Structure formats: structure tokens, C-alpha cells
PyMOL Python script that loads the backbone (N, CA, C, O; Angstrom):
from pymol import cmd

cmd.read_pdbstr("""\
ATOM      1  N   MET A   1      38.097 -57.487  29.308  1.00  0.00           N
ATOM      2  CA  MET A   1      37.500 -57.849  28.035  1.00  0.00           C
ATOM      3  C   MET A   1      36.756 -59.174  28.187  1.00  0.00           C
ATOM      4  O   MET A   1      37.347 -60.185  28.568  1.00  0.00           O
ATOM      5  N   SER A   2      35.497 -59.165  27.896  1.00  0.00           N
ATOM      6  CA  SER A   2      34.673 -60.359  28.054  1.00  0.00           C
ATOM      7  C   SER A   2      34.833 -61.278  26.856  1.00  0.00           C
ATOM      8  O   SER A   2      34.894 -60.825  25.713  1.00  0.00           O
ATOM      9  N   GLN A   3      34.899 -62.568  27.129  1.00  0.00           N
ATOM     10  CA  GLN A   3      34.959 -63.542  26.054  1.00  0.00           C
ATOM     11  C   GLN A   3      34.172 -64.777  26.446  1.00  0.00           C
ATOM     12  O   GLN A   3      33.734 -64.917  27.588  1.00  0.00           O
ATOM     13  N   THR A   4      33.997 -65.669  25.482  1.00  0.00           N
ATOM     14  CA  THR A   4      33.260 -66.899  25.704  1.00  0.00           C
ATOM     15  C   THR A   4      34.203 -68.078  25.581  1.00  0.00           C
ATOM     16  O   THR A   4      34.968 -68.178  24.621  1.00  0.00           O
ATOM     17  N   VAL A   5      34.143 -68.976  26.564  1.00  0.00           N
ATOM     18  CA  VAL A   5      34.954 -70.192  26.565  1.00  0.00           C
ATOM     19  C   VAL A   5      33.988 -71.368  26.558  1.00  0.00           C
ATOM     20  O   VAL A   5      33.076 -71.430  27.383  1.00  0.00           O
ATOM     21  N   VAL A   6      34.185 -72.305  25.624  1.00  0.00           N
ATOM     22  CA  VAL A   6      33.312 -73.460  25.520  1.00  0.00           C
ATOM     23  C   VAL A   6      34.125 -74.714  25.807  1.00  0.00           C
ATOM     24  O   VAL A   6      35.172 -74.940  25.199  1.00  0.00           O
ATOM     25  N   LEU A   7      33.631 -75.533  26.746  1.00  0.00           N
ATOM     26  CA  LEU A   7      34.317 -76.754  27.140  1.00  0.00           C
ATOM     27  C   LEU A   7      33.444 -77.973  26.893  1.00  0.00           C
ATOM     28  O   LEU A   7      32.216 -77.896  26.928  1.00  0.00           O
ATOM     29  N   LYS A   8      34.094 -79.091  26.644  1.00  0.00           N
ATOM     30  CA  LYS A   8      33.410 -80.382  26.606  1.00  0.00           C
ATOM     31  C   LYS A   8      33.722 -81.049  27.937  1.00  0.00           C
ATOM     32  O   LYS A   8      34.887 -81.277  28.264  1.00  0.00           O
ATOM     33  N   VAL A   9      32.681 -81.363  28.707  1.00  0.00           N
ATOM     34  CA  VAL A   9      32.852 -81.924  30.045  1.00  0.00           C
ATOM     35  C   VAL A   9      32.005 -83.188  30.164  1.00  0.00           C
ATOM     36  O   VAL A   9      30.804 -83.164  29.895  1.00  0.00           O
ATOM     37  N   ALA A  10      32.637 -84.290  30.567  1.00  0.00           N
ATOM     38  CA  ALA A  10      31.924 -85.552  30.743  1.00  0.00           C
ATOM     39  C   ALA A  10      31.057 -85.474  31.993  1.00  0.00           C
ATOM     40  O   ALA A  10      31.563 -85.534  33.114  1.00  0.00           O
ATOM     41  N   MET A  11      29.737 -85.339  31.793  1.00  0.00           N
ATOM     42  CA  MET A  11      28.789 -85.239  32.900  1.00  0.00           C
ATOM     43  C   MET A  11      27.690 -86.272  32.678  1.00  0.00           C
ATOM     44  O   MET A  11      27.071 -86.310  31.615  1.00  0.00           O
ATOM     45  N   SER A  12      27.454 -87.103  33.678  1.00  0.00           N
ATOM     46  CA  SER A  12      26.454 -88.158  33.515  1.00  0.00           C
ATOM     47  C   SER A  12      25.230 -87.970  34.406  1.00  0.00           C
ATOM     48  O   SER A  12      24.243 -88.689  34.253  1.00  0.00           O
ATOM     49  N   CYS A  13      25.280 -87.014  35.337  1.00  0.00           N
ATOM     50  CA  CYS A  13      24.149 -86.847  36.259  1.00  0.00           C
ATOM     51  C   CYS A  13      24.113 -85.409  36.781  1.00  0.00           C
ATOM     52  O   CYS A  13      24.998 -84.602  36.496  1.00  0.00           O
ATOM     53  N   GLN A  14      23.068 -85.115  37.549  1.00  0.00           N
ATOM     54  CA  GLN A  14      22.929 -83.776  38.125  1.00  0.00           C
ATOM     55  C   GLN A  14      24.053 -83.469  39.114  1.00  0.00           C
ATOM     56  O   GLN A  14      24.432 -82.311  39.286  1.00  0.00           O
ATOM     57  N   GLY A  15      24.580 -84.496  39.756  1.00  0.00           N
ATOM     58  CA  GLY A  15      25.704 -84.303  40.674  1.00  0.00           C
ATOM     59  C   GLY A  15      26.930 -83.800  39.931  1.00  0.00           C
ATOM     60  O   GLY A  15      27.669 -82.952  40.432  1.00  0.00           O
ATOM     61  N   CYS A  16      27.142 -84.333  38.723  1.00  0.00           N
ATOM     62  CA  CYS A  16      28.276 -83.898  37.893  1.00  0.00           C
ATOM     63  C   CYS A  16      28.130 -82.423  37.523  1.00  0.00           C
ATOM     64  O   CYS A  16      29.071 -81.641  37.653  1.00  0.00           O
ATOM     65  N   SER A  17      26.936 -82.060  37.061  1.00  0.00           N
ATOM     66  CA  SER A  17      26.737 -80.662  36.675  1.00  0.00           C
ATOM     67  C   SER A  17      26.791 -79.764  37.906  1.00  0.00           C
ATOM     68  O   SER A  17      27.218 -78.613  37.812  1.00  0.00           O
ATOM     69  N   GLY A  18      26.367 -80.273  39.052  1.00  0.00           N
ATOM     70  CA  GLY A  18      26.437 -79.508  40.290  1.00  0.00           C
ATOM     71  C   GLY A  18      27.870 -79.205  40.688  1.00  0.00           C
ATOM     72  O   GLY A  18      28.165 -78.113  41.174  1.00  0.00           O
ATOM     73  N   ALA A  19      28.766 -80.168  40.483  1.00  0.00           N
ATOM     74  CA  ALA A  19      30.181 -79.959  40.791  1.00  0.00           C
ATOM     75  C   ALA A  19      30.756 -78.865  39.895  1.00  0.00           C
ATOM     76  O   ALA A  19      31.530 -78.023  40.351  1.00  0.00           O
ATOM     77  N   VAL A  20      30.372 -78.884  38.618  1.00  0.00           N
ATOM     78  CA  VAL A  20      30.842 -77.859  37.677  1.00  0.00           C
ATOM     79  C   VAL A  20      30.302 -76.493  38.098  1.00  0.00           C
ATOM     80  O   VAL A  20      31.036 -75.505  38.077  1.00  0.00           O
ATOM     81  N   LYS A  21      29.032 -76.431  38.478  1.00  0.00           N
ATOM     82  CA  LYS A  21      28.427 -75.168  38.935  1.00  0.00           C
ATOM     83  C   LYS A  21      29.180 -74.612  40.141  1.00  0.00           C
ATOM     84  O   LYS A  21      29.465 -73.416  40.202  1.00  0.00           O
ATOM     85  N   ARG A  22      29.500 -75.480  41.097  1.00  0.00           N
ATOM     86  CA  ARG A  22      30.175 -75.014  42.320  1.00  0.00           C
ATOM     87  C   ARG A  22      31.528 -74.373  42.015  1.00  0.00           C
ATOM     88  O   ARG A  22      31.846 -73.317  42.563  1.00  0.00           O
ATOM     89  N   VAL A  23      32.336 -75.005  41.137  1.00  0.00           N
ATOM     90  CA  VAL A  23      33.655 -74.424  40.865  1.00  0.00           C
ATOM     91  C   VAL A  23      33.539 -73.144  40.039  1.00  0.00           C
ATOM     92  O   VAL A  23      34.336 -72.223  40.216  1.00  0.00           O
ATOM     93  N   LEU A  24      32.553 -73.076  39.139  1.00  0.00           N
ATOM     94  CA  LEU A  24      32.379 -71.858  38.340  1.00  0.00           C
ATOM     95  C   LEU A  24      31.842 -70.713  39.193  1.00  0.00           C
ATOM     96  O   LEU A  24      32.196 -69.555  38.970  1.00  0.00           O
ATOM     97  N   ASP A  25      30.987 -71.028  40.169  1.00  0.00           N
ATOM     98  CA  ASP A  25      30.467 -69.984  41.064  1.00  0.00           C
ATOM     99  C   ASP A  25      31.597 -69.335  41.865  1.00  0.00           C
ATOM    100  O   ASP A  25      31.518 -68.152  42.194  1.00  0.00           O
ATOM    101  N   LYS A  26      32.633 -70.088  42.176  1.00  0.00           N
ATOM    102  CA  LYS A  26      33.757 -69.572  42.963  1.00  0.00           C
ATOM    103  C   LYS A  26      34.800 -68.856  42.105  1.00  0.00           C
ATOM    104  O   LYS A  26      35.634 -68.120  42.632  1.00  0.00           O
ATOM    105  N   MET A  27      34.760 -69.064  40.803  1.00  0.00           N
ATOM    106  CA  MET A  27      35.769 -68.489  39.914  1.00  0.00           C
ATOM    107  C   MET A  27      35.507 -66.995  39.704  1.00  0.00           C
ATOM    108  O   MET A  27      34.377 -66.578  39.448  1.00  0.00           O
ATOM    109  N   GLU A  28      36.567 -66.205  39.817  1.00  0.00           N
ATOM    110  CA  GLU A  28      36.442 -64.756  39.636  1.00  0.00           C
ATOM    111  C   GLU A  28      36.226 -64.403  38.165  1.00  0.00           C
ATOM    112  O   GLU A  28      36.671 -65.116  37.266  1.00  0.00           O
ATOM    113  N   ASP A  29      35.540 -63.300  37.946  1.00  0.00           N
ATOM    114  CA  ASP A  29      35.322 -62.709  36.626  1.00  0.00           C
ATOM    115  C   ASP A  29      34.416 -63.524  35.708  1.00  0.00           C
ATOM    116  O   ASP A  29      34.346 -63.240  34.512  1.00  0.00           O
ATOM    117  N   VAL A  30      33.720 -64.531  36.239  1.00  0.00           N
ATOM    118  CA  VAL A  30      32.737 -65.260  35.442  1.00  0.00           C
ATOM    119  C   VAL A  30      31.429 -64.477  35.504  1.00  0.00           C
ATOM    120  O   VAL A  30      30.865 -64.283  36.581  1.00  0.00           O
ATOM    121  N   GLU A  31      30.950 -64.028  34.345  1.00  0.00           N
ATOM    122  CA  GLU A  31      29.703 -63.269  34.288  1.00  0.00           C
ATOM    123  C   GLU A  31      28.504 -64.204  34.248  1.00  0.00           C
ATOM    124  O   GLU A  31      27.499 -63.970  34.919  1.00  0.00           O
ATOM    125  N   SER A  32      28.620 -65.273  33.453  1.00  0.00           N
ATOM    126  CA  SER A  32      27.533 -66.237  33.347  1.00  0.00           C
ATOM    127  C   SER A  32      28.080 -67.544  32.795  1.00  0.00           C
ATOM    128  O   SER A  32      29.175 -67.593  32.235  1.00  0.00           O
ATOM    129  N   TYR A  33      27.295 -68.600  32.965  1.00  0.00           N
ATOM    130  CA  TYR A  33      27.662 -69.878  32.373  1.00  0.00           C
ATOM    131  C   TYR A  33      26.401 -70.672  32.075  1.00  0.00           C
ATOM    132  O   TYR A  33      25.349 -70.459  32.678  1.00  0.00           O
ATOM    133  N   GLU A  34      26.534 -71.594  31.129  1.00  0.00           N
ATOM    134  CA  GLU A  34      25.426 -72.448  30.742  1.00  0.00           C
ATOM    135  C   GLU A  34      25.947 -73.878  30.683  1.00  0.00           C
ATOM    136  O   GLU A  34      26.988 -74.141  30.080  1.00  0.00           O
ATOM    137  N   ILE A  35      25.231 -74.792  31.303  1.00  0.00           N
ATOM    138  CA  ILE A  35      25.626 -76.192  31.317  1.00  0.00           C
ATOM    139  C   ILE A  35      24.591 -76.993  30.536  1.00  0.00           C
ATOM    140  O   ILE A  35      23.411 -77.008  30.885  1.00  0.00           O
ATOM    141  N   ASP A  36      25.040 -77.650  29.492  1.00  0.00           N
ATOM    142  CA  ASP A  36      24.160 -78.464  28.651  1.00  0.00           C
ATOM    143  C   ASP A  36      24.552 -79.928  28.848  1.00  0.00           C
ATOM    144  O   ASP A  36      25.522 -80.403  28.257  1.00  0.00           O
ATOM    145  N   MET A  37      23.788 -80.639  29.684  1.00  0.00           N
ATOM    146  CA  MET A  37      24.109 -82.037  29.987  1.00  0.00           C
ATOM    147  C   MET A  37      24.006 -82.913  28.744  1.00  0.00           C
ATOM    148  O   MET A  37      24.838 -83.798  28.542  1.00  0.00           O
ATOM    149  N   LYS A  38      23.007 -82.680  27.917  1.00  0.00           N
ATOM    150  CA  LYS A  38      22.795 -83.509  26.727  1.00  0.00           C
ATOM    151  C   LYS A  38      23.991 -83.439  25.781  1.00  0.00           C
ATOM    152  O   LYS A  38      24.440 -84.461  25.263  1.00  0.00           O
ATOM    153  N   GLU A  39      24.499 -82.242  25.562  1.00  0.00           N
ATOM    154  CA  GLU A  39      25.622 -82.039  24.649  1.00  0.00           C
ATOM    155  C   GLU A  39      26.976 -82.199  25.338  1.00  0.00           C
ATOM    156  O   GLU A  39      28.016 -82.193  24.680  1.00  0.00           O
ATOM    157  N   GLN A  40      26.958 -82.345  26.681  1.00  0.00           N
ATOM    158  CA  GLN A  40      28.202 -82.423  27.458  1.00  0.00           C
ATOM    159  C   GLN A  40      29.026 -81.150  27.254  1.00  0.00           C
ATOM    160  O   GLN A  40      30.242 -81.195  27.073  1.00  0.00           O
ATOM    161  N   LYS A  41      28.333 -80.027  27.288  1.00  0.00           N
ATOM    162  CA  LYS A  41      28.926 -78.741  26.914  1.00  0.00           C
ATOM    163  C   LYS A  41      28.737 -77.714  28.022  1.00  0.00           C
ATOM    164  O   LYS A  41      27.652 -77.585  28.590  1.00  0.00           O
ATOM    165  N   VAL A  42      29.819 -76.978  28.324  1.00  0.00           N
ATOM    166  CA  VAL A  42      29.767 -75.904  29.310  1.00  0.00           C
ATOM    167  C   VAL A  42      30.255 -74.631  28.626  1.00  0.00           C
ATOM    168  O   VAL A  42      31.374 -74.587  28.114  1.00  0.00           O
ATOM    169  N   THR A  43      29.423 -73.604  28.617  1.00  0.00           N
ATOM    170  CA  THR A  43      29.761 -72.322  27.996  1.00  0.00           C
ATOM    171  C   THR A  43      29.913 -71.295  29.110  1.00  0.00           C
ATOM    172  O   THR A  43      28.982 -71.065  29.882  1.00  0.00           O
ATOM    173  N   VAL A  44      31.092 -70.678  29.191  1.00  0.00           N
ATOM    174  CA  VAL A  44      31.397 -69.710  30.246  1.00  0.00           C
ATOM    175  C   VAL A  44      31.664 -68.358  29.602  1.00  0.00           C
ATOM    176  O   VAL A  44      32.443 -68.259  28.654  1.00  0.00           O
ATOM    177  N   LYS A  45      31.017 -67.314  30.118  1.00  0.00           N
ATOM    178  CA  LYS A  45      31.227 -65.958  29.612  1.00  0.00           C
ATOM    179  C   LYS A  45      31.775 -65.095  30.732  1.00  0.00           C
ATOM    180  O   LYS A  45      31.347 -65.188  31.882  1.00  0.00           O
ATOM    181  N   GLY A  46      32.730 -64.254  30.371  1.00  0.00           N
ATOM    182  CA  GLY A  46      33.293 -63.335  31.353  1.00  0.00           C
ATOM    183  C   GLY A  46      34.699 -62.925  30.976  1.00  0.00           C
ATOM    184  O   GLY A  46      35.178 -63.227  29.883  1.00  0.00           O
ATOM    185  N   ASN A  47      35.359 -62.230  31.895  1.00  0.00           N
ATOM    186  CA  ASN A  47      36.736 -61.797  31.688  1.00  0.00           C
ATOM    187  C   ASN A  47      37.650 -62.934  32.142  1.00  0.00           C
ATOM    188  O   ASN A  47      38.353 -62.820  33.146  1.00  0.00           O
ATOM    189  N   VAL A  48      37.627 -64.032  31.385  1.00  0.00           N
ATOM    190  CA  VAL A  48      38.326 -65.260  31.767  1.00  0.00           C
ATOM    191  C   VAL A  48      39.229 -65.735  30.631  1.00  0.00           C
ATOM    192  O   VAL A  48      39.015 -65.413  29.462  1.00  0.00           O
ATOM    193  N   GLN A  49      40.238 -66.507  31.008  1.00  0.00           N
ATOM    194  CA  GLN A  49      41.144 -67.110  30.030  1.00  0.00           C
ATOM    195  C   GLN A  49      40.738 -68.575  29.845  1.00  0.00           C
ATOM    196  O   GLN A  49      40.412 -69.249  30.822  1.00  0.00           O
ATOM    197  N   PRO A  50      40.753 -69.075  28.610  1.00  0.00           N
ATOM    198  CA  PRO A  50      40.362 -70.467  28.362  1.00  0.00           C
ATOM    199  C   PRO A  50      41.130 -71.478  29.221  1.00  0.00           C
ATOM    200  O   PRO A  50      40.545 -72.436  29.727  1.00  0.00           O
ATOM    201  N   GLU A  51      42.427 -71.263  29.384  1.00  0.00           N
ATOM    202  CA  GLU A  51      43.247 -72.206  30.158  1.00  0.00           C
ATOM    203  C   GLU A  51      42.816 -72.220  31.624  1.00  0.00           C
ATOM    204  O   GLU A  51      42.780 -73.278  32.253  1.00  0.00           O
ATOM    205  N   ALA A  52      42.487 -71.039  32.171  1.00  0.00           N
ATOM    206  CA  ALA A  52      42.078 -70.941  33.568  1.00  0.00           C
ATOM    207  C   ALA A  52      40.742 -71.643  33.792  1.00  0.00           C
ATOM    208  O   ALA A  52      40.565 -72.334  34.795  1.00  0.00           O
ATOM    209  N   VAL A  53      39.803 -71.468  32.865  1.00  0.00           N
ATOM    210  CA  VAL A  53      38.503 -72.120  32.980  1.00  0.00           C
ATOM    211  C   VAL A  53      38.685 -73.638  32.867  1.00  0.00           C
ATOM    212  O   VAL A  53      38.085 -74.399  33.625  1.00  0.00           O
ATOM    213  N   LEU A  54      39.506 -74.062  31.930  1.00  0.00           N
ATOM    214  CA  LEU A  54      39.774 -75.493  31.735  1.00  0.00           C
ATOM    215  C   LEU A  54      40.349 -76.108  33.006  1.00  0.00           C
ATOM    216  O   LEU A  54      39.899 -77.170  33.437  1.00  0.00           O
ATOM    217  N   GLN A  55      41.334 -75.456  33.606  1.00  0.00           N
ATOM    218  CA  GLN A  55      41.955 -75.979  34.826  1.00  0.00           C
ATOM    219  C   GLN A  55      40.956 -76.013  35.987  1.00  0.00           C
ATOM    220  O   GLN A  55      40.925 -76.977  36.753  1.00  0.00           O
ATOM    221  N   THR A  56      40.157 -74.980  36.113  1.00  0.00           N
ATOM    222  CA  THR A  56      39.184 -74.905  37.201  1.00  0.00           C
ATOM    223  C   THR A  56      38.157 -76.028  37.093  1.00  0.00           C
ATOM    224  O   THR A  56      37.885 -76.712  38.080  1.00  0.00           O
ATOM    225  N   VAL A  57      37.587 -76.224  35.909  1.00  0.00           N
ATOM    226  CA  VAL A  57      36.571 -77.262  35.727  1.00  0.00           C
ATOM    227  C   VAL A  57      37.205 -78.651  35.846  1.00  0.00           C
ATOM    228  O   VAL A  57      36.549 -79.586  36.305  1.00  0.00           O
ATOM    229  N   SER A  58      38.455 -78.798  35.445  1.00  0.00           N
ATOM    230  CA  SER A  58      39.153 -80.086  35.563  1.00  0.00           C
ATOM    231  C   SER A  58      39.287 -80.526  37.013  1.00  0.00           C
ATOM    232  O   SER A  58      39.390 -81.720  37.293  1.00  0.00           O
ATOM    233  N   LYS A  59      39.287 -79.571  37.937  1.00  0.00           N
ATOM    234  CA  LYS A  59      39.401 -79.894  39.363  1.00  0.00           C
ATOM    235  C   LYS A  59      38.214 -80.704  39.880  1.00  0.00           C
ATOM    236  O   LYS A  59      38.286 -81.278  40.966  1.00  0.00           O
ATOM    237  N   THR A  60      37.130 -80.755  39.118  1.00  0.00           N
ATOM    238  CA  THR A  60      35.968 -81.539  39.521  1.00  0.00           C
ATOM    239  C   THR A  60      36.222 -83.038  39.338  1.00  0.00           C
ATOM    240  O   THR A  60      35.470 -83.863  39.855  1.00  0.00           O
ATOM    241  N   GLY A  61      37.274 -83.384  38.609  1.00  0.00           N
ATOM    242  CA  GLY A  61      37.564 -84.790  38.334  1.00  0.00           C
ATOM    243  C   GLY A  61      36.877 -85.287  37.074  1.00  0.00           C
ATOM    244  O   GLY A  61      37.040 -86.448  36.696  1.00  0.00           O
ATOM    245  N   LYS A  62      36.119 -84.430  36.424  1.00  0.00           N
ATOM    246  CA  LYS A  62      35.442 -84.798  35.180  1.00  0.00           C
ATOM    247  C   LYS A  62      36.396 -84.611  34.011  1.00  0.00           C
ATOM    248  O   LYS A  62      37.204 -83.682  34.009  1.00  0.00           O
ATOM    249  N   LYS A  63      36.308 -85.487  33.019  1.00  0.00           N
ATOM    250  CA  LYS A  63      37.137 -85.338  31.822  1.00  0.00           C
ATOM    251  C   LYS A  63      36.707 -84.047  31.127  1.00  0.00           C
ATOM    252  O   LYS A  63      35.543 -83.878  30.764  1.00  0.00           O
ATOM    253  N   THR A  64      37.663 -83.148  30.952  1.00  0.00           N
ATOM    254  CA  THR A  64      37.375 -81.806  30.439  1.00  0.00           C
ATOM    255  C   THR A  64      38.345 -81.434  29.330  1.00  0.00           C
ATOM    256  O   THR A  64      39.544 -81.689  29.435  1.00  0.00           O
ATOM    257  N   SER A  65      37.828 -80.832  28.268  1.00  0.00           N
ATOM    258  CA  SER A  65      38.683 -80.342  27.184  1.00  0.00           C
ATOM    259  C   SER A  65      38.020 -79.134  26.547  1.00  0.00           C
ATOM    260  O   SER A  65      36.818 -78.917  26.701  1.00  0.00           O
ATOM    261  N   LEU A  66      38.812 -78.352  25.832  1.00  0.00           N
ATOM    262  CA  LEU A  66      38.238 -77.231  25.090  1.00  0.00           C
ATOM    263  C   LEU A  66      37.380 -77.799  23.975  1.00  0.00           C
ATOM    264  O   LEU A  66      37.750 -78.787  23.340  1.00  0.00           O
ATOM    265  N   TRP A  67      36.246 -77.184  23.739  1.00  0.00           N
ATOM    266  CA  TRP A  67      35.319 -77.634  22.698  1.00  0.00           C
ATOM    267  C   TRP A  67      35.964 -77.383  21.341  1.00  0.00           C
ATOM    268  O   TRP A  67      36.418 -76.273  21.060  1.00  0.00           O
ATOM    269  N   GLU A  68      36.003 -78.401  20.513  1.00  0.00           N
ATOM    270  CA  GLU A  68      36.547 -78.237  19.161  1.00  0.00           C
ATOM    271  C   GLU A  68      35.490 -77.559  18.319  1.00  0.00           C
ATOM    272  O   GLU A  68      34.327 -77.964  18.325  1.00  0.00           O
ATOM    273  N   GLU A  69      35.886 -76.534  17.598  1.00  0.00           N
ATOM    274  CA  GLU A  69      34.940 -75.725  16.827  1.00  0.00           C
ATOM    275  C   GLU A  69      34.183 -76.541  15.797  1.00  0.00           C
ATOM    276  O   GLU A  69      33.024 -76.236  15.517  1.00  0.00           O
ATOM    277  N   ALA A  70      34.795 -77.565  15.223  1.00  0.00           N
ATOM    278  CA  ALA A  70      34.148 -78.365  14.190  1.00  0.00           C
ATOM    279  C   ALA A  70      33.174 -79.380  14.778  1.00  0.00           C
ATOM    280  O   ALA A  70      32.363 -79.944  14.044  1.00  0.00           O
ATOM    281  N   ALA A  71      33.237 -79.625  16.080  1.00  0.00           N
ATOM    282  CA  ALA A  71      32.439 -80.672  16.712  1.00  0.00           C
ATOM    283  C   ALA A  71      30.926 -80.451  16.616  1.00  0.00           C
ATOM    284  O   ALA A  71      30.212 -81.378  16.235  1.00  0.00           O
ATOM    285  N   PRO A  72      30.407 -79.259  16.945  1.00  0.00           N
ATOM    286  CA  PRO A  72      28.947 -79.122  16.895  1.00  0.00           C
ATOM    287  C   PRO A  72      28.443 -78.959  15.464  1.00  0.00           C
ATOM    288  O   PRO A  72      28.562 -77.880  14.883  1.00  0.00           O
ATOM    289  N   ALA A  73      27.888 -80.007  14.903  1.00  0.00           N
ATOM    290  CA  ALA A  73      27.385 -79.966  13.534  1.00  0.00           C
ATOM    291  C   ALA A  73      26.223 -78.993  13.411  1.00  0.00           C
ATOM    292  O   ALA A  73      26.060 -78.327  12.388  1.00  0.00           O
ATOM    293  N   GLU A  74      25.416 -78.917  14.467  1.00  0.00           N
ATOM    294  CA  GLU A  74      24.276 -78.008  14.472  1.00  0.00           C
ATOM    295  C   GLU A  74      24.513 -76.908  15.501  1.00  0.00           C
ATOM    296  O   GLU A  74      24.124 -77.049  16.660  1.00  0.00           O
ATOM    297  N   SER A  75      25.139 -75.830  15.092  1.00  0.00           N
ATOM    298  CA  SER A  75      25.517 -74.765  16.019  1.00  0.00           C
ATOM    299  C   SER A  75      24.331 -73.926  16.459  1.00  0.00           C
ATOM    300  O   SER A  75      24.458 -73.135  17.394  1.00  0.00           O
ATOM    301  N   GLU A  76      23.178 -74.075  15.812  1.00  0.00           N
ATOM    302  CA  GLU A  76      21.963 -73.350  16.163  1.00  0.00           C
ATOM    303  C   GLU A  76      22.182 -71.842  16.164  1.00  0.00           C
ATOM    304  O   GLU A  76      21.564 -71.124  16.950  1.00  0.00           O
ATOM    305  N   GLY A  77      23.065 -71.357  15.283  1.00  0.00           N
ATOM    306  CA  GLY A  77      23.266 -69.937  15.143  1.00  0.00           C
ATOM    307  C   GLY A  77      24.058 -69.295  16.259  1.00  0.00           C
ATOM    308  O   GLY A  77      24.048 -68.070  16.378  1.00  0.00           O
ATOM    309  N   LYS A  78      24.735 -70.060  17.073  1.00  0.00           N
ATOM    310  CA  LYS A  78      25.506 -69.495  18.178  1.00  0.00           C
ATOM    311  C   LYS A  78      26.927 -69.179  17.697  1.00  0.00           C
ATOM    312  O   LYS A  78      27.859 -69.939  17.958  1.00  0.00           O
ATOM    313  N   SER A  79      27.080 -68.086  17.013  1.00  0.00           N
ATOM    314  CA  SER A  79      28.385 -67.736  16.452  1.00  0.00           C
ATOM    315  C   SER A  79      29.385 -67.301  17.514  1.00  0.00           C
ATOM    316  O   SER A  79      30.578 -67.221  17.223  1.00  0.00           O
ATOM    317  N   VAL A  80      28.940 -67.018  18.732  1.00  0.00           N
ATOM    318  CA  VAL A  80      29.858 -66.588  19.786  1.00  0.00           C
ATOM    319  C   VAL A  80      30.891 -67.657  20.111  1.00  0.00           C
ATOM    320  O   VAL A  80      31.953 -67.339  20.645  1.00  0.00           O
ATOM    321  N   GLU A  81      30.606 -68.906  19.804  1.00  0.00           N
ATOM    322  CA  GLU A  81      31.537 -69.983  20.098  1.00  0.00           C
ATOM    323  C   GLU A  81      32.839 -69.841  19.308  1.00  0.00           C
ATOM    324  O   GLU A  81      33.869 -70.373  19.722  1.00  0.00           O
ATOM    325  N   THR A  82      32.808 -69.144  18.199  1.00  0.00           N
ATOM    326  CA  THR A  82      34.011 -68.978  17.396  1.00  0.00           C
ATOM    327  C   THR A  82      35.015 -68.045  18.067  1.00  0.00           C
ATOM    328  O   THR A  82      36.159 -67.954  17.621  1.00  0.00           O
ATOM    329  N   GLU A  83      34.615 -67.359  19.114  1.00  0.00           N
ATOM    330  CA  GLU A  83      35.514 -66.445  19.815  1.00  0.00           C
ATOM    331  C   GLU A  83      36.475 -67.161  20.755  1.00  0.00           C
ATOM    332  O   GLU A  83      37.371 -66.522  21.308  1.00  0.00           O
ATOM    333  N   THR A  84      36.319 -68.458  20.952  1.00  0.00           N
ATOM    334  CA  THR A  84      37.110 -69.149  21.961  1.00  0.00           C
ATOM    335  C   THR A  84      38.571 -69.323  21.576  1.00  0.00           C
ATOM    336  O   THR A  84      39.441 -69.256  22.445  1.00  0.00           O
ATOM    337  N   LYS A  85      38.869 -69.548  20.277  1.00  0.00           N
ATOM    338  CA  LYS A  85      40.245 -69.790  19.896  1.00  0.00           C
ATOM    339  C   LYS A  85      40.614 -69.067  18.594  1.00  0.00           C
ATOM    340  O   LYS A  85      41.088 -69.713  17.659  1.00  0.00           O
ATOM    341  N   PRO A  86      40.413 -67.757  18.507  1.00  0.00           N
ATOM    342  CA  PRO A  86      40.672 -67.079  17.236  1.00  0.00           C
ATOM    343  C   PRO A  86      42.144 -67.105  16.825  1.00  0.00           C
ATOM    344  O   PRO A  86      42.433 -67.197  15.632  1.00  0.00           O
ATOM    345  N   ALA A  87      43.083 -67.029  17.770  1.00  0.00           N
ATOM    346  CA  ALA A  87      44.499 -67.004  17.410  1.00  0.00           C
ATOM    347  C   ALA A  87      44.910 -68.314  16.755  1.00  0.00           C
ATOM    348  O   ALA A  87      45.666 -68.309  15.783  1.00  0.00           O
ATOM    349  N   GLU A  88      44.424 -69.432  17.272  1.00  0.00           N
ATOM    350  CA  GLU A  88      44.761 -70.727  16.696  1.00  0.00           C
ATOM    351  C   GLU A  88      44.152 -70.888  15.301  1.00  0.00           C
ATOM    352  O   GLU A  88      44.771 -71.456  14.401  1.00  0.00           O
ATOM    353  N   GLU A  89      42.929 -70.378  15.138  1.00  0.00           N
ATOM    354  CA  GLU A  89      42.285 -70.481  13.837  1.00  0.00           C
ATOM    355  C   GLU A  89      43.041 -69.666  12.790  1.00  0.00           C
ATOM    356  O   GLU A  89      43.194 -70.106  11.650  1.00  0.00           O
ATOM    357  N   VAL A  90      43.505 -68.497  13.169  1.00  0.00           N
ATOM    358  CA  VAL A  90      44.260 -67.637  12.249  1.00  0.00           C
ATOM    359  C   VAL A  90      45.582 -68.303  11.907  1.00  0.00           C
ATOM    360  O   VAL A  90      45.991 -68.302  10.746  1.00  0.00           O
ATOM    361  N   ALA A  91      46.259 -68.876  12.902  1.00  0.00           N
ATOM    362  CA  ALA A  91      47.546 -69.533  12.689  1.00  0.00           C
ATOM    363  C   ALA A  91      47.404 -70.754  11.791  1.00  0.00           C
ATOM    364  O   ALA A  91      48.308 -71.069  11.018  1.00  0.00           O
ATOM    365  N   ALA A  92      46.262 -71.447  11.894  1.00  0.00           N
ATOM    366  CA  ALA A  92      46.054 -72.666  11.106  1.00  0.00           C
ATOM    367  C   ALA A  92      45.720 -72.331   9.659  1.00  0.00           C
ATOM    368  O   ALA A  92      45.906 -73.171   8.778  1.00  0.00           O
ATOM    369  N   ALA A  93      45.237 -71.139   9.397  1.00  0.00           N
ATOM    370  CA  ALA A  93      44.808 -70.780   8.038  1.00  0.00           C
ATOM    371  C   ALA A  93      45.963 -70.477   7.122  1.00  0.00           C
ATOM    372  O   ALA A  93      45.755 -70.161   5.950  1.00  0.00           O
TER     373      ALA A  93
END
""", "prot")
cmd.dss("prot")
cmd.show_as("cartoon", "prot")
cmd.util.cbc("prot")
cmd.orient("prot")
């Protein structure tokens, strides 16, 4: 089952994003990923678990956390981001 995982990753240069690319390229079941340096955001799509993606990207030494759903004030219509933590959202309601 494919899902989308969104992470906040502290990246200050192309070397930082390159490190993230290298670990994601090696990760199994990743269909695609997008790295947004300006937003410090990494979006990973595939048959992956949020915890596994978080641990993998954390191995780069960059400060990494799951993207908080309320954080992006301007979501630009990307509703797929709401798929990252549906169980927690339901439990909080």
C-alpha cells in the first residue's frame, strides 16, 4: 500500500540534500521523493512506514522530524500530506 511521508529536515546546502538523496535511493519500496530546500521539507512516496523513513533520513546527521500537519500555512493544494498521520488525527479528534 503506497503512502506519503512528509519530513522536516534541516538542510543548508546541496551537500545536505545530496546526503538525503543517497539514503533515500538505497531505501527499499521508495517510489519517489521530493526535496524542497527552501521549505526544509522532504516528501517520500512508496510502500514505506513513517518511522522507517524518519530513521533512515536521521542517519544523515541532519535534524529530522515528521512534518506537523499544521505547519505549512500555504499547502498549495497538496492534500496528500494529510495521509501521513491519519490514526493520530482521528485519535486527537
